[in-house]
N, CA, C and O of each residue as an XYZ file, in Angstrom:
364
protein
N      58.493     91.827    181.292
C      57.600     91.673    181.797
C      57.301     90.300    181.835
O      57.989     89.546    181.145
N      56.077     89.693    182.763
C      56.027     87.852    182.057
C      54.658     88.382    181.651
O      54.127     89.414    182.063
N      54.097     87.361    180.632
C      52.681     87.343    179.906
C      51.914     86.410    180.688
O      52.398     85.323    180.373
N      51.086     86.224    181.444
C      50.856     84.886    181.688
C      49.566     84.993    180.085
O      48.966     85.800    179.376
N      49.855     83.161    180.358
C      48.937     82.967    179.464
C      47.919     81.705    179.933
O      48.358     80.762    180.592
N      46.293     81.814    179.452
C      45.968     80.576    180.091
C      46.026     79.331    179.531
O      46.251     79.072    178.349
N      45.799     78.516    180.492
C      46.204     77.234    179.894
C      45.735     76.378    178.481
O      46.381     75.833    177.585
N      43.902     76.592    178.825
C      43.182     76.481    177.977
C      42.878     77.725    176.232
O      42.154     77.730    175.237
N      44.054     78.621    176.882
C      44.334     79.474    175.070
C      46.081     78.866    174.837
O      46.795     79.402    173.988
N      46.561     77.786    175.651
C      47.292     77.560    175.503
C      46.998     75.819    174.194
O      47.277     75.406    173.068
N      46.491     75.555    175.077
C      45.785     74.313    174.482
C      45.139     74.221    173.017
O      45.199     73.351    172.148
N      44.556     75.351    173.082
C      43.879     75.256    171.828
C      45.348     75.951    170.914
O      45.549     75.541    169.771
N      46.001     76.673    171.343
C      47.063     77.410    170.056
C      47.961     75.926    169.640
O      48.511     75.759    168.551
N      47.954     74.860    170.849
C      49.306     73.878    170.247
C      48.030     73.127    169.818
O      48.361     72.510    168.805
N      47.256     72.976    169.980
C      45.980     71.829    167.644
C      46.481     72.774    167.481
O      47.493     72.750    168.181
N      46.389     74.108    166.710
C      46.394     74.308    165.492
C      47.566     73.939    165.288
O      47.762     73.040    164.471
N      49.388     74.957    166.458
C      49.917     74.459    165.996
C      50.879     73.157    165.234
O      51.685     72.880    164.347
N      50.065     72.652    166.372
C      50.153     70.705    165.648
C      49.382     70.188    163.890
O      49.525     69.300    163.050
N      48.567     71.399    164.117
C      47.228     70.483    163.095
C      48.354     71.410    161.205
O      48.230     71.276    159.988
N      49.265     72.215    162.117
C      49.758     73.520    161.017
C      51.600     72.153    160.703
O      52.531     72.281    159.907
N      51.448     71.559    161.279
C      52.327     70.947    161.171
C      52.022     69.269    160.708
O      52.716     68.327    160.325
N      51.244     69.398    160.858
C      50.630     68.264    160.284
C      50.297     68.091    158.517
O      50.689     67.204    157.758
N      49.626     69.021    158.292
C      49.574     69.985    157.449
C      50.524     69.817    156.224
O      50.212     69.246    155.180
N      52.056     70.551    156.573
C      53.779     70.953    156.369
C      53.532     69.429    156.608
O      52.449     68.881    156.399
N      54.947     68.643    157.189
C      55.030     67.505    156.909
C      53.386     66.521    154.906
O      53.492     65.640    154.053
N      53.175     66.721    154.987
C      51.602     65.641    154.437
C      51.371     66.759    153.082
O      50.439     66.874    152.286
N      53.070     67.728    153.278
C      53.376     68.377    152.154
C      54.677     68.083    151.113
O      55.174     68.068    149.988
N      54.740     67.886    152.418
C      57.034     67.766    152.155
C      56.191     66.101    151.721
O      56.278     66.057    150.494
N      55.451     64.786    152.214
C      55.581     63.959    151.851
C      54.925     63.714    150.412
O      55.320     62.718    149.807
N      54.126     64.386    149.910
C      53.277     65.107    148.369
C      54.364     64.756    148.198
O      54.581     63.560    148.390
N      55.456     65.606    147.785
C      56.859     66.479    147.536
C      57.454     65.382    147.070
O      57.807     65.141    145.915
N      57.574     64.533    148.322
C      58.852     63.628    147.685
C      58.243     62.523    146.712
O      58.799     62.004    145.744
N      56.727     62.251    147.297
C      56.472     61.012    146.334
C      56.753     61.097    145.112
O      57.378     60.523    144.221
N      55.927     62.239    145.378
C      55.684     62.381    143.655
C      54.522     61.717    142.826
O      54.337     61.975    141.636
N      54.129     61.267    143.202
C      52.404     60.978    142.431
C      51.125     61.282    142.269
O      51.456     62.312    141.680
N      50.626     61.305    142.260
C      49.437     62.241    141.514
C      48.503     61.105    143.664
O      48.269     61.479    144.813
N      48.327     59.239    142.544
C      47.745     59.150    142.929
C      48.406     58.250    144.925
O      47.863     57.572    145.797
N      49.303     58.641    144.776
C      49.770     59.089    146.602
C      49.176     60.792    146.904
O      48.452     60.701    147.896
N      49.194     61.458    146.689
C      48.738     62.410    146.860
C      48.090     62.586    146.823
O      47.746     63.393    147.686
N      46.799     62.041    145.640
C      45.721     62.590    146.597
C      45.335     61.234    148.184
O      44.303     61.569    148.764
N      46.030     59.889    148.828
C      45.229     59.463    149.751
C      46.226     60.099    150.348
O      45.693     61.190    150.146
N      47.192     60.382    150.900
C      47.893     61.812    151.763
C      46.749     62.618    151.542
O      46.229     62.768    152.648
N      46.090     63.214    150.673
C      45.517     64.800    150.458
C      43.812     64.561    151.496
O      43.330     65.424    152.231
N      43.150     62.999    151.202
C      42.087     61.710    152.221
C      42.381     61.514    153.019
O      41.666     60.952    153.849
N      44.084     61.995    153.330
C      43.848     61.150    155.174
C      43.511     63.358    155.434
O      42.292     63.257    155.571
N      43.605     63.918    155.478
C      44.149     64.925    156.012
C      42.378     65.424    155.811
O      42.016     66.103    156.772
N      41.851     65.316    155.308
C      40.355     65.267    155.288
C      39.125     64.536    157.534
O      38.031     64.513    158.099
N      40.448     64.211    157.659
C      40.336     63.500    159.067
C      40.933     63.958    160.016
O      40.968     63.430    161.128
N      41.704     65.426    159.567
C      42.418     65.872    160.477
C      42.333     67.190    160.812
O      42.840     67.645    161.837
N      41.667     67.895    159.937
C      40.750     68.944    159.946
C      39.457     68.955    160.797
O      40.096     69.599    161.630
N      38.449     68.861    161.265
C      37.038     68.594    161.750
C      37.460     67.626    162.978
O      36.718     66.677    163.230
N      38.588     67.827    163.722
C      38.503     66.072    164.249
C      39.999     67.366    164.898
O      40.073     67.272    166.123
N      40.674     68.039    164.527
C      40.850     69.452    165.775
C      39.909     70.449    165.758
O      39.906     71.346    166.601
N      38.748     70.327    164.465
C      37.939     71.957    164.678
C      36.895     71.198    166.321
O      36.127     71.861    167.018
N      37.184     69.938    166.480
C      35.894     68.865    167.733
C      36.541     69.693    168.380
O      36.138     70.848    168.518
N      38.273     69.014    169.177
C      38.863     69.456    170.135
C      39.241     70.728    170.833
O      39.300     71.103    172.004
N      39.566     71.445    169.184
C      39.917     73.136    169.520
C      38.358     73.456    170.725
O      38.602     73.601    171.923
N      36.774     73.533    170.190
C      36.108     73.777    170.289
C      35.825     72.958    171.685
O      35.699     73.701    172.659
N      35.728     71.812    171.898
C      35.828     71.168    172.498
C      36.938     72.283    174.218
O      36.635     72.555    175.380
N      37.686     72.436    173.680
C      38.862     72.589    175.291
C      38.288     74.575    175.678
O      38.393     75.252    176.700
N      37.689     74.895    174.247
C      37.549     75.944    174.621
C      36.387     76.036    175.614
O      36.354     76.292    176.818
N      35.466     75.747    174.731
C      34.442     75.645    175.891
C      34.090     75.141    177.094
O      33.338     75.588    177.961
N      34.962     73.800    177.014
C      35.496     73.162    178.802
C      36.117     74.696    179.769
O      35.768     74.942    180.924
N      36.944     75.432    179.056
C      37.631     76.584    179.384
C      36.505     78.510    180.048
O      36.732     79.433    180.831
N      34.965     77.965    178.734
C      34.002     79.141    179.677
C      33.030     78.219    180.121
O      31.897     78.660    179.925
N      33.054     76.893    180.745
C      31.905     76.725    181.071
C      31.087     76.884    181.606
O      29.944     76.745    181.172
N      31.504     77.365    183.170
C      31.315     78.674    184.027
C      30.478     79.646    183.647
O      29.627     80.191    184.350
N      30.768     79.886    182.365
C      30.186     81.583    182.145
C      29.341     81.127    180.728
O      29.532     81.882    179.775
N      28.630     80.226    180.547
C      27.635     79.746    179.103
C      26.174     79.142    180.032
O      26.204     78.690    181.177
N      25.339     79.250    179.427
C      23.223     78.463    179.547
C      23.560     77.461    178.663
O      24.307     77.534    177.687
N      22.715     76.170    179.251
C      22.645     75.135    178.220
C      21.978     75.407    177.062
O      21.787     74.495    176.257
N      21.515     76.743    176.806
C      21.283     77.402    175.387
C      21.430     77.462    174.573
O      20.824     77.165    173.544
N      23.248     78.322    175.068
C      23.924     78.832    174.490
C      25.089     77.336    174.195
O      25.922     77.543    173.314
N      25.145     75.921    174.885
C      26.191     75.305    174.840
C      25.175     74.524    173.308
O      25.710     74.157    172.262
N      23.926     74.461    173.560
C      23.183     73.958    172.325
C      22.764     74.441    171.152
O      22.274     73.932    170.144
N      23.209     76.101    171.657
C      23.823     76.827    169.854
C      25.267     76.284    169.243
O      25.668     76.460    168.093
N      25.656     75.879    169.859
C      27.477     75.943    169.523
C      27.450     74.458    168.912
O      27.943     74.077    167.850
N      26.621     73.604    170.033
C      26.793     72.441    169.110
C      26.485     72.203    167.838
O      27.298     72.071    166.923
N      25.175     72.139    167.752
C      24.514     72.949    166.410
C      25.389     73.617    165.233
O      25.366     73.179    164.083
N      25.922     74.379    165.511
C      26.393     74.956    164.661
C      28.089     74.267    163.890
O      28.532     74.400    162.750
N      28.553     73.679    164.873
C      29.813     72.783    165.051
C      28.976     71.922    164.095
O      29.071     72.109    162.882
N      27.975     70.773    164.717
C      27.171     70.271    163.604
C      26.961     70.286    162.393
O      27.148     69.321    161.653
N      26.430     71.687    161.955
C      26.457     72.949    161.032
C      27.292     72.467    160.233
O      26.963     71.388    159.739
N      28.039     72.791    159.999
C      29.824     72.910    159.540
C      30.080     71.667    159.440
O      30.767     71.382    158.459
N      29.668     70.523    160.335
C      30.453     68.720    160.418
C      29.678     69.048    159.171
O      30.130     70.133    158.806
N      28.870     68.718    158.446
C      27.628     68.533    157.509
C      27.848     68.910    157.051
O      27.687     68.098    156.140
N      28.319     69.897    156.490
C      28.749     71.081    155.318
C      29.485     70.617    154.373
O      29.195     70.590    153.177
N      31.269     69.925    155.301
C      31.822     70.041    154.446
C      31.533     68.898    154.703
O      32.296     68.548    153.802
N      31.095     67.817    155.134
C      31.189     66.789    154.790
C      30.689     65.657    152.789
O      29.767     65.638    151.974
N      31.927     65.034    152.979
C      32.206     65.073    151.482
C      30.588     63.316    151.355
O      30.549     62.228    151.930
N      29.753     63.898    150.466
C      29.498     62.955    149.587
C      29.676     61.686    148.947
O      28.962     61.368    147.996
């Protein structure tokens, strides 16, 4: 039996898999370099990847259900994502 997956769900899942692979690659680089300063640089670069993946996955998901949402719900979703990004922002 074939299971049909939606393209939007596949896109969101692919971004999450890609993000996980980047995280694993960064961990291997930290082990390979075996230096605290380089590990901090690698870890800091990952701080950019996480929010970017969050925004892209949310955007793909919203694109997939755009016809089912009102403008008010769009506002609340973007406001919530903005609050998450503000909350994790380093000062």
